[in-house]
DRENDRENRO-199025 format. One record per residue (C-alpha): residue in one letter; x, y, z. Coordinates in pm, 1 decimal. Example, Ala and Ser with C-alpha at 12.3 -4.5 7.8 and 13.67 -1.06 7.14 Angstrom:
2
aa_X_Y_Z
a_1230.0_-450.0_780.0
s_1367.0_-106.0_714.0
***
This chain:
344
aa_X_Y_Z
m_-3123.4_-8272.5_-808.1
l_-2746.8_-8091.5_-758.8
r_-2553.2_-8195.5_-528.2
v_-2206.0_-8021.7_-430.1
e_-2029.5_-8221.7_-202.9
n_-1698.7_-7992.2_-48.7
i_-1585.9_-7863.9_-406.6
s_-1237.5_-7695.0_-337.2
k_-1028.0_-7543.1_-609.9
n_-665.0_-7325.0_-618.7
w_-709.7_-7062.5_-836.7
g_-368.6_-6877.5_-805.6
e_-365.8_-6678.8_-549.5
f_-784.4_-6722.7_-543.4
k_-920.7_-7043.0_-393.1
l_-1279.3_-7205.7_-274.8
h_-1304.2_-7344.5_25.8
d_-1547.2_-7666.7_68.4
i_-1844.9_-7545.7_-85.4
t_-2159.8_-7732.5_-12.3
f_-2489.1_-7679.1_-163.8
e_-2794.9_-7798.5_-280.1
v_-3039.7_-7709.3_-570.9
k_-3308.7_-7933.0_-543.4
n_-3568.8_-7991.9_-861.8
r_-3720.4_-7770.4_-1024.7
e_-3612.2_-7473.2_-774.9
y_-3429.7_-7152.6_-870.4
l_-3116.9_-7078.9_-629.7
i_-2919.8_-6801.9_-586.7
i_-2586.3_-6769.8_-504.9
l_-2533.7_-6344.1_-395.6
g_-2239.9_-6244.8_-413.5
p_-1978.6_-5978.0_-470.9
s_-1741.2_-5901.5_-771.9
g_-1438.0_-6217.8_-632.2
a_-1630.1_-6437.7_-453.0
g_-1550.6_-6707.5_-677.8
k_-1914.3_-6706.9_-830.9
t_-1804.5_-6806.6_-1149.1
l_-1576.0_-7075.0_-1104.0
l_-1824.5_-7257.7_-909.7
l_-2031.5_-7290.4_-1203.2
e_-1722.0_-7360.1_-1408.5
l_-1674.8_-7630.3_-1223.0
i_-2067.7_-7727.6_-1248.9
a_-2078.7_-7727.6_-1577.8
g_-1705.4_-7906.0_-1653.2
i_-1520.2_-7667.1_-1775.2
f_-1285.7_-7709.2_-1513.4
v_-1230.8_-8022.0_-1265.2
p_-1208.7_-7917.7_-841.2
d_-903.9_-8021.3_-655.9
s_-1138.3_-8187.3_-394.3
g_-1456.9_-8265.7_-336.5
r_-1752.4_-8408.2_-589.1
i_-2062.4_-8314.3_-825.3
f_-2394.0_-8511.6_-821.3
m_-2685.6_-8499.1_-1052.3
n_-2903.3_-8700.1_-932.8
g_-2733.4_-8934.1_-716.5
n_-2489.9_-8938.6_-1027.4
d_-2090.3_-8846.2_-983.1
i_-2082.5_-8576.9_-1280.0
t_-1720.6_-8485.4_-1142.8
f_-1538.6_-8574.0_-1403.7
l_-1757.1_-8643.2_-1677.8
p_-1681.6_-8371.3_-1941.1
p_-1898.4_-8182.9_-1984.5
e_-2133.7_-8254.9_-2305.8
k_-2235.5_-8550.2_-2088.4
r_-2356.6_-8371.2_-1801.1
k_-2709.4_-8264.6_-1963.4
l_-2644.1_-7916.8_-1794.4
a_-2718.6_-7516.5_-2027.7
y_-2492.3_-7266.0_-1923.8
i_-2520.2_-6891.6_-1986.6
p_-2245.2_-6700.8_-1933.5
q_-2217.4_-6344.1_-1889.0
n_-2101.4_-6227.3_-2244.2
y_-2390.5_-6477.6_-2434.2
a_-2152.1_-6645.6_-2599.7
l_-2401.8_-6636.9_-2943.1
f_-2265.0_-6746.3_-3233.7
p_-2199.9_-6369.4_-3432.9
h_-2212.2_-6618.5_-3786.5
m_-2547.3_-6767.2_-3686.4
k_-2862.7_-6582.9_-3674.6
v_-3096.7_-6601.0_-3446.0
y_-3247.9_-6916.3_-3543.7
d_-2965.8_-7089.4_-3624.2
n_-2800.5_-7022.0_-3255.1
i_-3091.3_-7196.5_-3114.5
a_-3109.2_-7456.7_-3312.4
y_-2744.2_-7553.5_-3300.2
g_-2779.7_-7781.7_-2993.1
l_-3097.3_-7959.1_-3129.6
k_-2853.1_-8039.4_-3404.4
l_-2574.0_-8183.7_-3248.9
k_-2799.3_-8432.1_-3101.2
k_-2926.2_-8478.6_-3484.3
i_-3286.6_-8449.8_-3382.3
p_-3498.0_-8443.8_-3744.2
k_-3508.1_-8119.9_-3903.0
n_-3938.9_-8083.0_-3847.1
e_-3912.9_-8113.6_-3464.2
i_-3632.5_-7850.8_-3443.4
d_-3819.4_-7646.6_-3648.1
k_-4134.1_-7682.8_-3423.2
k_-3945.8_-7636.5_-3078.9
v_-3739.6_-7362.5_-3167.5
k_-4089.4_-7176.3_-3305.3
e_-4214.3_-7325.4_-2961.4
i_-3969.2_-7131.0_-2726.3
g_-3900.8_-6820.5_-2931.4
e_-4337.5_-6791.6_-2859.8
i_-4237.2_-6887.3_-2519.7
l_-3957.3_-6593.8_-2487.0
g_-4087.9_-6368.1_-2692.6
i_-3861.5_-6346.3_-2996.4
s_-4018.7_-6487.1_-3293.0
h_-3978.8_-6178.0_-3463.2
l_-3600.2_-6163.2_-3424.0
l_-3541.3_-6579.0_-3573.6
h_-3371.3_-6399.9_-3933.2
r_-3215.0_-6164.1_-3734.3
k_-2767.9_-6175.0_-3656.5
p_-2715.8_-6136.8_-3299.7
k_-2467.3_-5774.4_-3400.5
t_-2847.2_-5628.5_-3474.1
l_-2969.2_-5746.8_-3177.0
s_-3022.8_-5491.8_-2771.8
g_-2846.2_-5618.6_-2488.4
g_-3231.2_-5779.6_-2362.2
e_-3272.6_-5929.0_-2690.0
a_-2937.1_-6142.2_-2752.1
q_-3033.3_-6248.6_-2355.1
r_-3322.4_-6405.1_-2425.9
v_-3155.7_-6566.0_-2728.8
a_-2918.5_-6697.1_-2549.3
i_-3205.1_-6781.9_-2281.6
a_-3427.4_-6997.8_-2549.0
r_-3069.2_-7175.3_-2681.1
a_-2997.1_-7348.0_-2387.0
l_-3409.3_-7429.5_-2257.2
v_-3460.2_-7526.5_-2586.7
l_-3250.8_-7878.3_-2493.8
e_-3448.1_-7890.7_-2167.6
p_-3162.3_-7953.6_-1963.5
k_-3191.0_-8104.2_-1603.7
l_-2996.5_-7777.4_-1480.8
l_-2975.3_-7470.3_-1608.2
l_-2639.6_-7224.3_-1466.9
l_-2702.7_-6888.8_-1537.8
d_-2368.4_-6638.9_-1488.1
e_-2513.3_-6310.6_-1412.1
p_-2705.8_-6329.4_-1677.2
f_-2855.4_-5921.4_-1655.6
a_-2516.2_-5729.0_-1536.1
n_-2451.3_-5598.1_-1877.8
l_-2844.8_-5480.4_-1900.3
d_-2973.2_-5123.4_-1848.9
i_-3147.0_-5091.5_-1518.9
q_-3508.6_-5103.1_-1710.2
t_-3459.7_-5380.0_-1921.2
r_-3291.1_-5585.2_-1609.5
s_-3618.1_-5545.8_-1459.1
k_-3882.0_-5648.9_-1765.6
l_-3633.3_-5950.9_-1775.4
i_-3644.6_-6043.4_-1441.5
q_-4019.7_-6012.2_-1383.6
e_-4029.4_-6219.3_-1749.8
m_-3781.7_-6494.9_-1680.0
k_-3991.9_-6545.7_-1281.1
y_-4272.0_-6644.4_-1534.0
w_-4070.3_-6843.8_-1762.5
h_-3979.7_-7072.2_-1490.1
k_-4300.7_-7122.9_-1369.8
e_-4391.8_-7189.0_-1727.0
l_-4163.4_-7453.2_-1824.4
n_-4072.1_-7576.9_-1517.3
f_-3648.8_-7581.7_-1563.8
t_-3428.5_-7592.6_-1263.1
a_-3160.2_-7307.6_-1254.9
l_-2890.7_-7207.5_-1090.3
h_-2820.2_-6846.7_-1084.2
v_-2502.2_-6652.8_-986.6
t_-2535.8_-6235.5_-886.2
h_-2396.1_-5961.3_-706.5
s_-2719.1_-5847.9_-729.0
f_-2982.1_-5828.4_-474.6
e_-3325.6_-5781.2_-707.0
e_-3250.0_-6076.1_-873.1
a_-3210.2_-6244.6_-537.0
v_-3535.5_-6135.6_-417.3
s_-3710.5_-6161.8_-693.7
l_-3650.8_-6496.2_-840.4
g_-3495.6_-6694.4_-588.5
d_-3668.3_-6966.8_-413.0
r_-3347.9_-6990.5_-189.8
v_-3065.0_-6763.3_-147.8
g_-2641.9_-6860.8_-48.0
v_-2447.0_-6634.6_36.3
m_-2068.6_-6670.5_-125.3
l_-1828.3_-6424.7_11.9
n_-1417.8_-6489.7_-63.2
g_-1467.2_-6818.0_-214.4
k_-1656.8_-6960.7_110.1
l_-2045.9_-7032.5_59.9
i_-2149.1_-6884.9_431.3
q_-2493.5_-6900.9_456.7
t_-2766.3_-7044.2_216.0
g_-3126.4_-7056.7_348.7
e_-3503.7_-6913.8_215.0
v_-3461.0_-6552.6_105.2
r_-3665.0_-6357.6_383.4
e_-3469.0_-6576.6_646.0
v_-3080.2_-6477.1_508.8
f_-3188.3_-6117.0_482.1
g_-3340.0_-6128.8_807.1
r_-3118.5_-6269.0_966.7
p_-2734.4_-6333.6_894.2
k_-2535.5_-6592.4_1028.0
n_-2238.3_-6349.8_1099.7
e_-2146.8_-5992.1_1092.2
e_-1943.0_-6017.7_810.2
v_-2309.3_-6128.8_595.4
a_-2470.8_-5866.2_757.4
k_-2228.4_-5608.6_568.5
f_-2247.0_-5768.8_239.1
l_-2687.8_-5760.1_272.8
g_-2710.6_-5400.7_390.4
f_-2643.7_-5389.1_781.0
e_-2439.4_-5082.6_718.7
n_-2487.4_-5029.0_1132.4
i_-2296.2_-5245.0_1330.1
i_-2318.2_-5141.8_1701.5
e_-2148.8_-5284.4_1983.5
g_-2257.3_-5318.7_2373.0
i_-2339.1_-5510.3_2690.3
g_-2645.5_-5664.7_2667.7
e_-2849.5_-5700.2_2986.3
g_-3201.6_-5830.4_2870.4
r_-3364.5_-5700.3_2653.4
v_-3116.1_-5361.1_2695.5
l_-2809.1_-5302.5_2525.4
k_-2570.2_-5077.0_2701.8
t_-2375.3_-4887.9_2498.1
n_-2196.5_-4513.5_2529.9
g_-2438.1_-4431.5_2785.7
i_-2721.6_-4527.2_2555.0
l_-2971.0_-4758.9_2589.9
i_-3112.7_-4941.4_2286.0
e_-3408.0_-5165.4_2305.4
l_-3348.6_-5488.4_2169.3
p_-3585.5_-5774.5_2053.0
i_-3465.0_-6092.7_2215.8
e_-3312.2_-6137.4_2584.7
v_-2931.2_-6080.0_2541.2
k_-2601.2_-6070.9_2825.4
g_-2287.0_-6014.7_2762.6
k_-2093.4_-5843.2_2493.4
v_-2272.6_-5867.4_2173.4
r_-2310.0_-5684.8_1843.0
i_-2639.8_-5554.7_1705.5
g_-2673.3_-5474.0_1291.6
i_-2948.6_-5191.3_1160.1
r_-3030.2_-5153.8_795.2
p_-2997.8_-4796.7_727.2
e_-3389.4_-4791.3_571.2
d_-3513.5_-4900.0_872.5
i_-3409.0_-4625.4_1042.8
i_-3760.6_-4305.6_1039.9
i_-3554.7_-3896.2_1069.9
s_-3752.0_-3670.7_1156.4
s_-3681.8_-3331.3_1253.5
e_-3958.9_-3334.4_1581.2
p_-3958.8_-3601.9_1801.8
i_-4175.5_-3927.4_1633.8
k_-4485.0_-4036.0_1736.1
s_-4468.5_-4387.5_1685.7
s_-4482.3_-4767.8_1830.7
a_-4088.4_-4789.9_1800.9
r_-3902.5_-4711.9_2158.8
n_-3553.2_-4647.7_2040.3
e_-3562.0_-4338.1_1974.2
f_-3292.1_-4041.6_1958.5
k_-3197.0_-3678.8_1908.9
a_-2865.6_-3706.0_1655.7
k_-2672.4_-3483.1_1485.8
v_-2560.2_-3493.3_1125.5
l_-2177.3_-3544.0_1016.5
a_-2260.5_-3540.0_645.5
v_-2476.9_-3583.9_381.2
e_-2456.7_-3776.8_62.2
d_-2651.3_-3781.9_-250.9
l_-2704.6_-4088.9_-357.5
g_-2966.0_-3973.2_-665.8
s_-3311.7_-4084.5_-562.6
l_-3159.3_-4162.5_-178.7
v_-2969.9_-3923.0_19.0
r_-2778.0_-4095.2_278.6
l_-2727.1_-3960.9_605.3
t_-2398.6_-3978.1_850.7
l_-2554.0_-3951.8_1236.1
d_-2426.0_-3887.1_1568.9
i_-2617.2_-3994.1_1911.7
g_-2393.2_-4021.3_2172.5
g_-2029.4_-4075.0_1984.9
i_-2225.2_-4341.0_1799.1
e_-2243.5_-4288.9_1442.3
l_-2519.5_-4454.8_1205.6
r_-2666.1_-4432.0_859.4
a_-3009.7_-4392.6_814.7
f_-3149.5_-4298.2_389.7
i_-3408.3_-4034.4_324.7
t_-3593.1_-3938.9_24.7
r_-3440.1_-3573.9_-164.0
s_-3793.8_-3412.0_-89.0
s_-3774.2_-3515.9_252.0
l_-3429.2_-3360.4_271.7
l_-3587.0_-3041.5_124.9
e_-3907.3_-3001.9_312.2
m_-3684.6_-3104.1_692.1
e_-3378.5_-2830.2_570.7
i_-3142.3_-3102.1_672.6
k_-2755.0_-2992.6_638.7
e_-2508.6_-3103.2_798.1
d_-2423.9_-2964.4_1235.4
k_-2820.0_-2987.8_1197.5
e_-2982.9_-3172.8_1485.8
v_-3255.8_-3429.9_1392.7
y_-3456.3_-3724.3_1535.2
l_-3443.5_-4054.8_1460.6
s_-3596.0_-4371.2_1582.1
f_-3559.8_-4769.7_1516.8
k_-3787.1_-5044.3_1618.6
a_-3658.7_-5307.6_1805.9
t_-3753.6_-5580.5_1606.6
a_-3542.7_-5381.9_1284.4
i_-3221.9_-5507.3_1558.1
h_-3007.6_-5809.4_1413.4
v_-2811.1_-5954.1_1731.8
f_-2538.2_-6109.7_1636.3
***
């Protein structure tokens, strides 16, 4: 379907570096990265809004690098939706079909069909300014999908929505993808979108696409420490590996694999279990720890803990915090399984 080969683009103080990846037919590929990673610029290059300094873009084997946007047979949904404010929803959705000079009765049929699938039939007579954020996003998606594009490009499609609306639209997008069998390239900073929607995911940092693969593989086995930190491995520990044991600061940590020499390991905060008493579990790594800090994150609390001069961060619920009467300087027990450790 889409093949991007060694795309680079200088953009003032920012640069995209040798981006290479593929989007397979009917696949939903997520490019995940923080703000400023270059995700939007990458989509704009693929859409034909800008031309790369080097590299090539292919669609079904054909080089489209220098084709104008209207000849690429792609649909691009920018973050602000870009609906025409003076047109009703019906006319917004029908706009691209009219440009293609599709017969009026066929346009009417297609608009009503896509309106039904996306649950916006009751909005066709409305103007964009009367729509909620979720409704406007559905209209933008309908306007793109009604053209039956070879590839749908989505730029942070749910970023401007409240949590409830975003979660609902993510689930609906899964249904629409299954129902309509479209191919999508979706860029976002949201882990929820990546895990819920992605057939595969790529991680983009500082203008580079560093790792691409199955969602479970990328989140479970990050390529390097930079990717690991972005994906939530807040606890990075350095030590000397001796077989299946890491020695650091006089502490022994059991590892999932055999290593030798200087290595680093990563552990997610959510994989660390906290208890006020010694923990009876299958986890081999158990330590007494001192609470250095307690940070309220809303539904969760982040603890900063010290074990032998090593700082670790762990998440617990607010109810667990109150039940265990955890506060700064209190001693607790923590544990984590060897299988929760990623070795770099």
